[in-house]
C-alpha positions in Angstrom: -0.2 -0.1 -0.1 1.7 3.1 -1.0 1.0 5.7 1.3 1.8 9.4 0.4 1.9 12.7 2.5 -0.7 14.9 1.3 0.5 18.3 0.2 0.5 20.6 2.9 -1.9 23.3 1.2 0.0 26.8 2.6 -2.3 29.7 3.6 -2.4 32.6 0.9 -3.9 35.3 2.6 -5.3 38.1 -0.4 -4.3 41.7 0.4 -7.2 43.7 1.0 -8.2 46.0 -1.4 -7.7 50.0 -0.4 -10.8 51.4 0.3 -10.8 55.6 -0.8 -14.2 55.7 1.7 -12.2 54.5 4.8 -9.2 57.1 3.8 -11.8 60.1 3.7 -13.4 59.2 6.9 -10.2 58.9 8.8 -8.5 62.1 7.0 -11.6 64.3 7.8 -11.8 63.1 11.3 -8.2 63.8 11.8 -8.6 67.3 10.2 -11.4 68.0 12.1 -9.7 67.0 15.5 -7.2 69.2 14.9 -9.2 71.7 13.8 -11.3 71.4 16.8 -8.4 71.3 19.0 -6.9 74.7 17.6 -10.3 76.4 18.0 -10.9 75.2 21.5 -7.1 75.9 22.7 -6.5 78.8 19.7 -4.8 82.2 21.4 -7.1 84.9 22.0 -5.2 87.7 19.9 -6.1 91.8 19.2 -7.1 93.7 16.3 -3.6 95.8 17.4 -1.7 92.2 17.6 -3.2 91.0 14.5 -2.2 94.2 12.8 1.7 94.3 13.7 1.9 90.8 12.6 0.2 91.6 9.0 2.4 94.7 8.8 5.8 93.6 10.2 5.4 96.0 13.2 8.8 94.7 15.0 8.7 97.6 17.7 6.1 97.8 20.5 5.3 101.6 21.4 6.5 101.1 25.0 10.1 100.0 23.4 9.8 102.8 20.9 9.4 105.3 23.9 12.2 103.8 25.9 14.6 103.8 22.7 14.0 107.2 21.8 14.5 108.8 25.4 17.6 106.6 25.3 19.0 108.2 22.0 18.4 111.7 22.5 21.7 113.0 23.7 22.2 116.4 25.0 25.9 116.8 24.3 25.0 116.0 20.3 22.4 118.9 20.4 24.9 121.3 22.0 27.5 119.8 18.8 24.6 120.4 16.6 23.7 124.3 18.2 27.6 124.9 17.5 27.5 123.8 13.8 24.7 126.1 13.1 25.3 129.4 14.9 29.0 129.6 13.6 28.2 131.4 10.1 25.6 133.6 8.9 22.5 131.8 7.9 20.4 134.8 6.8 17.3 134.0 4.8 18.4 132.8 1.1 21.9 132.7 2.5 24.6 129.7 3.2 23.5 126.9 0.6 25.9 124.6 2.2 24.4 124.7 5.5 21.1 123.5 3.8 23.1 120.9 2.1 24.3 119.9 5.5 21.0 119.6 7.0 19.7 117.1 4.2 22.5 115.3 4.3 22.6 114.3 8.0 19.2 113.5 7.8 19.9 111.2 4.7 22.7 110.1 6.7 19.8 108.8 9.5 18.1 107.0 6.8 15.8 109.9 6.0 14.8 110.2 2.6 15.2 114.0 2.2 15.1 116.9 -0.6 15.9 120.6 -1.1 12.6 122.6 -2.2 13.4 126.0 -3.6 11.2 129.1 -3.6 12.2 132.6 -5.4 10.9 135.2 -3.0 11.1 139.1 -2.7 13.7 140.0 0.0 15.7 143.0 1.1 19.4 142.9 1.8 20.8 145.8 3.9 23.2 148.2 1.9 23.9 151.0 4.4 22.0 153.4 7.0 22.4 156.4 9.4 20.7 157.9 12.2 22.2 161.9 12.7 20.9 164.1 15.3 21.1 168.0 14.8 20.9 170.7 17.0 18.9 173.7 16.4 21.9 175.6 14.3 21.7 172.2 11.8 24.8 171.0 13.1 25.2 167.0 13.6 25.9 166.5 17.3 25.4 162.9 17.4 25.4 159.7 14.9 24.3 156.4 16.4 26.5 153.6 15.6 24.1 151.3 14.4 26.2 148.2 15.4 26.8 145.8 18.7 30.0 146.0 20.8 32.3 143.2 19.8 32.9 141.1 23.3 36.2 139.1 23.5 34.3 136.5 25.9 31.9 136.3 23.1 33.7 134.6 19.9 30.3 135.0 17.7 30.4 139.0 18.3 34.0 139.5 17.2 33.3 138.4 13.8 34.2 140.3 11.2 31.8 143.0 9.7 31.3 141.0 6.8 30.9 137.8 9.0 27.9 139.6 11.0 24.4 140.4 9.7 24.1 144.3 10.0 21.3 145.8 12.4 18.4 146.5 9.7 14.4 145.7 9.3 13.3 143.1 7.2 11.3 144.5 4.3 11.8 147.9 5.6 11.7 150.7 2.8 14.8 152.6 1.5 14.4 155.9 2.4 15.9 159.8 3.8 13.9 161.4 6.4 14.5 164.5 7.9 12.5 166.0 10.9 11.1 166.3 14.5 10.5 163.2 16.6 7.9 161.7 18.7 8.0 159.2 21.4 5.4 157.0 20.8 5.9 153.9 23.9 5.2 150.7 22.4 3.6 151.9 19.4 0.7 150.2 19.6 -2.4 151.2 18.3 -3.7 152.7 21.3 -0.8 154.4 22.1 -1.0 156.3 19.0 -4.4 157.4 19.3 -3.8 158.4 22.9 -1.1 160.7 21.4 -3.5 161.8 18.3 -5.9 162.9 21.3 -3.3 164.7 22.9 -3.0 166.6 20.2 0.3 165.4 18.4 0.7 165.6 14.7 2.7 162.7 13.3 2.6 164.4 10.0 6.6 164.0 8.7 7.6 162.9 11.9 10.3 160.7 12.9 8.5 158.1 15.3 10.8 156.6 18.4 8.9 153.5 20.0 10.5 151.0 22.3 10.3 147.1 21.2 7.0 144.6 23.1 3.5 144.3 23.5 3.1 143.8 19.6 4.5 142.9 15.9 7.2 145.2 15.4 5.7 145.9 11.7 2.5 146.9 13.1 4.4 149.9 14.9 5.7 150.7 11.7 2.3 150.5 9.8 0.5 152.4 12.8 3.3 155.3 12.1 3.0 155.1 8.3 -0.8 155.6 8.5 -0.5 158.6 10.4 1.8 160.6 7.9 5.1 159.7 9.8 8.6 159.8 7.7 10.1 157.2 9.5 10.5 154.9 12.7 13.4 154.0 15.1 12.8 151.3 17.6 14.9 150.4 20.3 14.9 147.9 23.3 14.1 149.7 26.9 15.7 147.9 30.1 12.3 148.1 31.7 10.8 145.3 29.7 13.8 142.9 31.1 12.1 141.5 34.1 14.2 143.8 36.6 17.4 142.4 35.5 19.0 145.4 35.0 21.9 147.4 35.7 20.1 149.6 37.9 18.9 146.6 39.5 22.7 145.7 40.6 23.1 142.9 37.7 25.7 143.3 35.3 25.3 143.3 31.7 26.3 140.7 29.2 29.1 139.4 29.0 29.7 139.8 32.5 26.3 139.1 33.9 22.7 138.5 33.0 21.4 142.0 32.2 21.2 143.3 28.5 24.3 144.7 27.0 23.7 148.3 26.3 24.5 148.1 22.7 22.1 145.1 22.1 19.7 145.6 19.0 16.9 143.6 18.1 16.9 143.0 14.2 13.5 141.7 12.8 10.7 141.7 9.9 8.6 144.9 9.8 6.0 143.2 7.2 2.4 143.7 8.2 2.2 140.1 9.2 -1.8 140.2 10.4 -2.3 141.1 6.8 -0.5 138.7 4.7 2.3 136.0 5.9 4.8 134.9 3.0 6.2 136.8 -0.1 4.2 139.7 -0.3 4.4 139.6 -3.8 2.7 136.2 -4.4 -0.4 136.4 -1.8 -2.4 133.0 -1.8 -0.1 131.0 -4.6 3.7 129.6 -4.4 6.7 131.6 -5.1 7.8 129.5 -8.4 10.0 130.6 -11.4 7.7 132.6 -13.9 4.6 133.3 -11.8 2.8 136.4 -11.8 3.7 139.0 -8.8 1.7 141.7 -7.3 2.3 145.3 -5.7 4.0 144.1 -2.1 3.0 147.1 -0.6 -0.1 145.7 1.0 1.8 144.0 3.5 5.1 145.7 3.7 6.0 149.5 4.6 6.5 152.2 2.4 8.7 154.4 4.9 12.1 153.8 6.5 12.5 151.6 9.9 15.8 151.1 11.7 16.2 149.1 14.4 18.7 151.1 17.6 20.3 150.1 20.9 19.0 151.9 24.1 22.2 153.2 23.9 22.0 154.7 20.7 18.6 155.7 21.4 19.2 157.7 24.6 20.6 161.1 23.5 17.8 161.7 20.9 15.3 160.7 23.5 16.8 163.3 26.1 15.8 166.0 23.6 12.1 165.2 24.4 12.3 166.1 28.1 9.8 168.5 28.7 8.5 168.8 25.4 4.8 167.6 25.1 2.9 165.7 27.1 4.6 163.5 29.9 3.9 160.2 31.7 1.6 161.8 34.1 -0.8 162.9 31.4 -0.7 160.2 29.1 -1.4 157.6 31.4 0.0 154.2 33.1 2.3 152.3 31.0 4.1 155.0 29.5 7.2 155.4 31.7 10.3 153.1 30.9 13.7 152.7 32.8 16.0 154.8 30.8 17.9 157.1 33.4 18.2 160.8 31.8 14.6 160.6 29.9 11.5 161.8 31.2 9.5 159.7 28.8 7.9 163.0 27.5 6.3 162.5 24.0 7.2 165.5 22.1 7.8 166.8 19.7 11.2 167.8 19.6 12.4 171.1 18.6 15.7 169.7 17.1 15.5 167.4 13.9 16.7 163.7 13.3 17.9 162.6 9.9 17.3 158.6 9.1 18.7 157.1 6.1 18.1 153.5 5.0 19.5 152.2 1.9 17.8 148.6 0.8 18.6 146.4 -1.7 15.7 144.6 -2.9 15.3 141.6 -5.8 13.7 138.1 -6.1 16.2 136.0 -4.2 16.0 132.1 -3.6 15.1 130.8 -0.3 15.4 126.7 0.4 13.7 124.2 2.4 14.8 120.8 3.7 12.1 118.2 3.7 12.6 114.8 4.6 10.1 112.1 4.8 9.9 108.7 6.7 7.5 106.7 4.8 4.7 105.2 6.9 2.6 101.9 6.9 -0.7 104.1 6.0 0.7 106.5 3.3 -2.2 108.6 3.2 -1.7 110.2 6.7 0.9 112.1 7.9 2.2 114.2 10.6 4.4 117.4 9.7 7.1 118.3 12.3 9.0 121.5 11.7 11.6 124.3 12.7 12.9 127.5 10.6 16.7 127.4 10.0 17.2 130.7 9.2 18.5 133.6 11.6 18.7 137.3 12.0 22.3 137.1 13.1 25.2 134.8 12.5 24.5 133.1 16.2 20.8 132.4 16.8 21.4 130.0 19.4 17.9 130.7 20.7 16.0 131.8 17.8 15.9 129.7 15.9 19.0 127.0 16.2 17.7 125.7 19.3 15.1 124.0 17.8 16.9 123.4 14.8 19.5 121.4 17.2 16.9 119.4 18.3 15.3 118.7 15.3 18.7 117.1 13.8 19.0 115.2 17.1 15.4 114.2 16.6 16.4 113.0 13.0 19.1 110.7 14.6 16.8 109.1 17.4 14.3 108.5 14.4 17.1 106.8 12.5 18.1 104.9 15.5 14.5 103.5 16.0 14.5 102.5 12.1 17.7 100.5 13.0 15.3 98.6 15.5 13.3 97.8 12.6 10.5 100.5 13.5 8.5 101.8 10.6 5.6 104.6 11.7 2.4 103.6 11.3 1.7 107.3 10.0 4.3 109.2 7.2 6.4 111.7 9.6 7.6 114.7 7.3 10.4 116.8 8.7 10.9 120.2 7.8 13.6 122.7 8.0 12.2 125.9 6.7 14.1 128.8 5.2 13.0 132.5 5.4 10.7 132.5 8.7 12.3 135.5 10.1 11.3 137.7 7.1 8.0 136.5 7.1 7.0 132.9 7.4 8.1 132.5 3.6 9.4 128.8 3.4 6.4 127.7 5.4 4.0 129.5 4.0 5.1 128.9 0.1 5.4 125.2 0.9 1.9 125.2 2.6 0.2 127.0 -0.7 2.0 124.9 -3.2 1.2 121.8 -1.7 -2.2 122.8 0.0 -4.1 120.0 -1.6 -1.9 117.6 -0.2 -1.8 118.8 3.6 -5.5 119.1 3.6 -6.2 115.8 2.1 -3.3 113.9 3.9 -2.0 115.8 7.3 -3.4 115.3 10.4 -1.2 117.8 12.7 1.7 120.3 12.3 3.9 120.5 15.6 6.4 123.4 15.7 9.3 124.5 17.7 10.8 127.7 17.0 12.6 128.3 20.1 13.3 125.4 22.0 15.2 127.4 24.7 15.8 130.9 25.6 15.1 130.5 29.6 13.5 128.0 31.7 10.0 128.5 31.6 7.9 126.1 29.6 4.8 127.2 27.4 2.8 125.7 24.5 0.0 126.6 22.6 -2.4 124.5 20.2 -5.1 124.0 18.5 -7.7 122.5 21.6 -7.9 119.5 19.5 -4.4 118.6 20.5 -4.3 119.9 24.1 -5.1 116.6 25.9 -2.7 114.6 23.9 0.1 117.5 25.0 -0.7 117.5 28.7 -0.8 113.5 28.8 2.6 113.1 26.8 4.3 115.8 28.9 3.3 114.0 32.0 5.7 110.9 30.4 8.7 113.0 29.5 11.1 113.4 32.4 11.2 117.0 34.1 14.9 119.1 33.2 15.2 119.5 37.0 14.8 116.0 37.7 11.6 116.6 40.1 9.0 113.8 38.1 7.5 114.6 34.7 7.8 117.8 32.4 4.0 118.0 33.4 4.7 118.4 37.2 7.4 121.1 36.2 5.0 123.1 33.8 2.5 123.4 36.6 5.3 124.4 39.0 5.1 121.5 41.0 1.7 121.6 41.9 -0.1 118.3 41.2 -3.8 119.6 41.1 -3.2 122.1 38.5 -4.0 122.0 34.7 -1.0 123.1 32.7 -2.1 126.1 30.6 -2.2 126.0 27.0 -2.6 128.9 25.0 -4.2 129.9 21.5 -2.0 130.2 18.2 -1.8 133.6 16.9 0.8 134.1 13.9 4.7 134.9 14.3 5.9 131.5 13.5 6.0 128.5 10.9 2.4 127.0 12.2 0.5 130.0 10.2 0.1 128.7 7.3 -1.2 125.3 8.4 -3.6 126.4 11.5 -5.0 130.1 9.9 -5.2 129.5 6.3 -5.3 125.2 5.6 -7.3 124.4 9.1 -4.7 121.6 10.5 -4.4 121.3 14.0 -1.2 122.9 15.1 1.1 123.4 18.1 4.0 125.7 19.2 6.4 125.0 22.2 9.8 125.7 24.1 11.1 127.2 27.0 11.4 131.2 27.2 12.9 133.6 29.9 11.1 133.2 33.2 11.8 134.2 36.7 15.1 135.3 37.1 16.8 134.0 33.9 19.5 135.7 32.3 17.9 138.4 29.6 17.3 136.8 26.3 18.6 139.4 23.8 16.4 138.5 20.8 17.7 139.1 17.4 20.7 140.2 18.5 24.3 139.2 18.2 24.0 138.2 21.8 21.9 135.5 21.4 25.1 133.3 20.7 26.4 130.2 21.4 28.2 131.2 24.4 25.4 132.8 25.6 23.5 129.6 25.6 26.1 127.4 26.8 27.0 130.2 29.8 23.7 131.2 30.4 20.7 130.1 28.5 20.9 126.2 29.1 24.6 125.3 29.9 23.7 121.6 31.0 21.4 121.4 27.8 18.7 120.2 29.7 15.9 122.4 28.6 16.9 121.7 24.7 16.5 117.7 25.8 13.4 117.9 27.1 12.3 119.7 24.2 13.5 117.0 22.0 11.8 114.3 24.3 8.7 115.8 24.5 8.2 116.6 20.6 9.5 113.1 19.6 7.2 111.3 21.9 4.0 113.6 20.4 5.3 112.6 17.2 5.3 109.0 17.4 2.2 108.9 19.6 0.2 110.9 16.5 2.0 108.3 14.3 1.7 105.3 16.2 -1.9 105.5 18.1 -4.6 103.9 15.9 -7.5 106.2 16.9 -6.3 109.7 16.1 -5.4 111.4 19.8 -7.5 114.4 19.4 -10.3 115.1 21.7 -13.3 117.7 20.9 -14.7 118.3 24.2 -12.5 120.9 24.7 -12.9 122.5 21.7 -16.2 123.0 22.2 -15.6 124.4 25.7 -13.1 126.8 24.3 -15.7 128.1 22.0 -18.2 128.6 24.7 -15.7 130.8 26.6 -14.4 132.9 23.5 -18.3 133.5 22.8 -19.3 134.6 26.4 -16.1 136.6 26.7 -17.7 138.8 23.7 -21.4 138.7 25.0 -20.8 142.0 26.7 -19.3 143.8 23.9 -21.9 142.7 21.6 -24.9 143.7 23.4 -23.4 147.0 24.0 -23.8 147.7 19.9 -25.9 145.3 18.4 -29.5 144.8 17.9 -32.2 142.9 19.5 -32.3 140.4 16.5 -28.5 139.9 16.5 -28.3 139.1 20.1 -31.1 136.5 19.6 -29.0 135.2 16.6 -26.1 135.3 19.5 -28.1 133.2 21.6 -28.4 130.6 18.7 -24.9 130.4 18.2 -24.5 129.6 21.9 -27.1 126.9 21.5 -25.2 125.3 18.4 -21.9 125.2 20.7 -23.8 123.7 23.9 -25.0 120.8 21.2 -21.5 120.5 19.9 -19.9 120.1 23.4 -22.8 117.4 24.1 -22.1 115.2 21.1 -18.1 115.9 21.5 -18.3 114.5 25.2 -20.1 111.3 23.6 -17.7 111.3 20.7 -14.8 111.9 22.9 -15.6 108.8 25.1 -16.7 106.4 22.1 -13.2 107.0 20.4 -11.3 106.2 24.1 -13.5 103.2 24.0 -12.3 102.2 20.7 -8.9 102.7 21.3 -9.0 100.4 24.2 -11.2 97.8 22.4 -8.3 97.6 19.8 -5.8 96.5 22.3 -8.4 93.9 23.6 -8.1 90.2 23.1 -10.8 88.5 21.4 -11.3 84.5 20.5 -11.3 83.6 17.2 -15.2 83.2 16.6 -15.3 87.1 17.5 -13.4 87.8 14.1 -16.4 89.8 13.0 -16.0 92.1 15.9 -12.5 93.0 14.7 -13.6 93.8 11.3 -16.5 95.9 12.9 -13.9 97.6 14.9 -11.6 98.6 11.9 -14.2 100.0 10.1 -15.3 101.9 13.3 -11.9 103.1 13.8 -11.5 104.2 10.0 -14.8 106.1 10.5 -14.0 107.9 13.8 -10.5 108.9 12.2 -11.9 110.4 9.4 -14.5 112.4 11.6 -11.4 113.4 13.8 -9.3 114.5 10.7 -12.4 116.3 9.5 -13.4 118.5 12.9 -10.5 121.1 12.7 -11.6 122.0 8.7 -14.7 122.8 9.3 -13.7 125.8 10.7 -12.3 127.4 7.4 -13.9 129.7 5.5 -12.9 130.2 2.1 -13.7 133.5 1.9 -11.3 134.3 4.7 -11.2 137.4 7.0 -12.4 140.9 6.0 -9.9 142.6 5.2 -7.3 140.0 4.7 -8.9 136.8 3.2 -5.5 134.7 3.6 -6.6 134.3 7.0 -9.4 131.8 6.8 -10.0 130.5 10.0 -13.3 131.9 11.9 -11.9 130.5 15.4 -8.0 131.6 15.4 -6.1 134.2 13.9 -3.5 136.9 14.7 -4.7 140.1 16.2 -5.1 142.8 13.7 -3.7 145.2 16.1 -0.7 142.9 17.8 0.6 140.5 15.3 2.1 138.0 17.3 -0.9 137.6 20.0 -4.0 135.5 18.8 -7.2 136.8 18.7 -10.4 134.7 19.0 -13.2 134.1 16.6 -11.6 137.3 14.6 -14.2 138.0 12.0 -16.7 138.4 14.9 -14.4 140.3 17.3 -13.3 143.0 14.7 -17.0 143.4 13.6 -18.0 144.1 17.2 -14.7 146.4 17.7 -15.7 148.4 14.9 -19.5 148.5 15.6 -20.3 146.8 12.2 -23.7 145.6 12.7 -23.8 143.8 9.3 -20.5 142.3 9.8 -21.4 141.1 13.5 -24.7 139.3 11.8 -22.2 138.0 8.8 -20.0 136.5 11.4 -22.0 135.3 13.7 -23.8 133.1 10.9 -20.7 131.9 9.6 -19.1 130.5 12.6 -22.5 129.0 13.6 -22.7 127.1 10.3 -18.9 126.3 11.0 -19.9 125.0 14.3 -22.8 123.0 13.3 -20.7 121.4 10.1 -18.4 120.2 13.0 -21.0 118.9 14.8 -22.2 116.6 12.2 -18.8 115.1 12.2 -19.3 113.6 16.1 
């Protein structure tokens, strides 16, 4: 029997078929699991954080503030001041200094350019002031120069290196005649002398500096038929820091040097700033030019020292009305002069030769491009000076601006890119009549109106120890808050604390803007919220010898700011204001204080209006007050709303509230648009009566003072003139502006 082993059957397992359905199920489950896990544990984020990631913003605001303060160096500011004050830099002079400014900004990573305008300017040729006796013999000739001082290198330069004593926009002329003393040369001073029977026809007028813009002293004399004007600085206006009170004169002490002369412009600034031949449009090659004498004098004027003025003034002793008859505020502090008004018995000759021509000036404009390209902040200072020095005016501000440019360059190295564009401006020609800023503003008016949030000006960063600021009320809250974060120059807490005189409960006073510096075209012509700030003379500070050869680097380094701490403080404040305006998502304007200011201004005019107006106008005036009350109510709600938006911007939200973030972005965009528009609603394109270049219905320079601002100028002037039609017109214009602004709240 054959037995055979049955073959072992091997088990062959079939490979299962691939199931797409199963793979899809597992994959779906995995994806859902991962999504669910991430959704449950996803970090909460704010709109602010998302925006920063989207735009690759690397530096937080606290880091910006810290780095800004750390990078501002007082020793470098001193170096920049020295650089600016070693050579003449009158408007339209010293092109190498213009190039140096541009090159430094570019060195710090700021794209910069030089912008030229061709403007009508005068240069001094010759001048003389001679006093005659009754026989016609010259008995005194004014030196019309300042003393050279061994201790002060600037004053010791050659005559060709120094700027002569003269007035910008003064007329050439040769006048001989009797002379009159007209105190400060205010309208009230002239009116009082006319009331007392003094005839100014063909007279030479002597006034002292102070109270009003010098150009108006000349204008009022010209309007009364005077032939020439001499202006001197009286020690009575030096705050008690005088030789009579035991102080030695500069350079041996803080009192005024007797030979000190204040140069300056005599343009009729409240009528028209900028090139007097191109009102309202930029002075570019080939433009039409008009007669300039609407806004500059047709009679000669010369600035003189009180030492040169005294021999003339002594001739008035006992002639004409004296201080007792004229009234309070007439007598100054010169010995040997009894401050009689005259006229004199003897004659004086005033000879003034000026060379007028169309000359170039040069602004330097720098730009730090922001993430949001259509919103910009402009910060500026003027570079030109009446003297070789100018350590206070303007180059304390120029030195600070260069240092800010350097600090911004250091921030850029950290990866900073501003949220909003920052434009830096070094203006030329400010001293003659705000030329550089006005021409640039007129040329770029459409851009400024559409894109510039604010203009921050520093003319004189330091000429003393007292801090002050003036601004549009929209900026007041921001200024106070930021001043609370800036270290005080005396080391005691913050600048805000220093500003209030070390009073925790006091609110720092912020004034209103008039004119006299480069904010004018922004605030008064275009309607851009603006500010000006700096440390000026106060207390027992050394006399600041404004526009004199003694506004020198030596004076600043010895008396003005020996530790350069006031310069440093302004640099920190200016810089922090700039980056706050640039970086804060909701524009940091507050409308409530604007409304409250309007209410105060209107209340202040009430009694004067009722004294001249009809019952109908008083009734309409009441409607204006009602509109302002409504504006204030809406402003309070809107300010609270924008504060809430800013807080929500940095608030963290879970993913599923993405719609809230989108809504918030739209709300902020709309709120910023409204904030941007508020100030512009107070611009009246027709302009003020008799001076149409000034278009802001709330702020303008006082027509009789110049530097100082007048509030609600159209209405104030109509009341002052008892002009019933004008009162009705301007009450209506202001009410429509208030109502229009309220619609944005």
